[in-house]
N, C-alpha and C positions, 0 to 999 in steps of 0.2 A: 858621173858615173854610168856606166850607160845598160841601154833598156832590154831586159829580152822581153819575148814573145813566149809564152806555152797556151800550147793545148792538151789544159786536163780532161781525165776521162774517170768514171766512174759505172763502175756494174754490181745491181743486184740493190737495190736502193730498195725496198717495201711502202709503198704504197697503195690505200683502198682504193680500188675507182670498185662504183657502179657498186659497191658492197663487196665484194672481191677482193682475196688481196693479189697483189700484182708486184711483178716484180720490175725497178726499168734501171736502164741507165743515164746516164746521160755524161755529155763531151760541152768543153768553156773554155772558150777562150779568153789569156787574164795577160796585163803587161805589167812588170816590175823590173824594179830599178836592182841593178846588185853588180858585187865586183866578178864577180864568174859565175858560169854559166851550172856550177854545182851549184854558189851562195840562192843562183834563181830558180833551179829548179827545188830549194828546200823554200825560198819561200814563194812560191806559186802556190805549194800543197801546202803549206799554212794558212794563207790567203782564203783555198778556196776554203777544207775543212771549217775555218772562225767564220767562216758565210753559211755554210751547211748543220754546223753545231746552231750561227743564230734564229737559222729557219725550225728548228726542232730536225734535222735528218738527216743528222749525222750518229747513227747505233753507239750504243756502248762499244762494243765489241766492234770497229771498229773491221776486223780480219774478216766481216761475212760481207762490208759493202766494200772492197777492196779503187782506194784513188788510187791515181799514178800519172808520171807527165808522160804522155803520148810524142810530143810532141818539142821541143824548146831550140829558139836561135835568137839569134840576136836581132832588134827586131830597128827598122828606120826609122831615125823623128818622124819624119811626113809620114808614118804608119802607125804610129804608134796614138790611140784615142782610148778612147774610158772603154771597161770592159764589158766583154756582150756577157748576155747571159742566160742563165742555162740553159741546154736547148734538153729535155728531157726523150725516152724514145724507149720504147721494149727491145727486150733484145735480138741481137740482131738483123735488125729496122735498119741501123746507117749500112751496113754491110751493105744493105739490097739494094738502099739508093745511088751507093761508089760503084758500083754494080753497070749501073743503066747508064 
């Protein structure tokens, strides 16, 4: 079964930071085995939602915190590695980093 690399992004997850409610976004790269790209995308989203739910970070109304696949592609066997951790950031912070 082919291996796929997916970058999954999430927006508007609410956290309390220094006693103030804050909205944070995330991205995370995961590797999944699937028959095709569509199945890989579904598997990547399911994996992320399962992890968020396990950490009690997935809101009951998922529509308020959308999770989507930003990138999906075949992974080279040598590239295939352990999944990365969630990278949390304030909205637009990642965009500013990419501009530099």
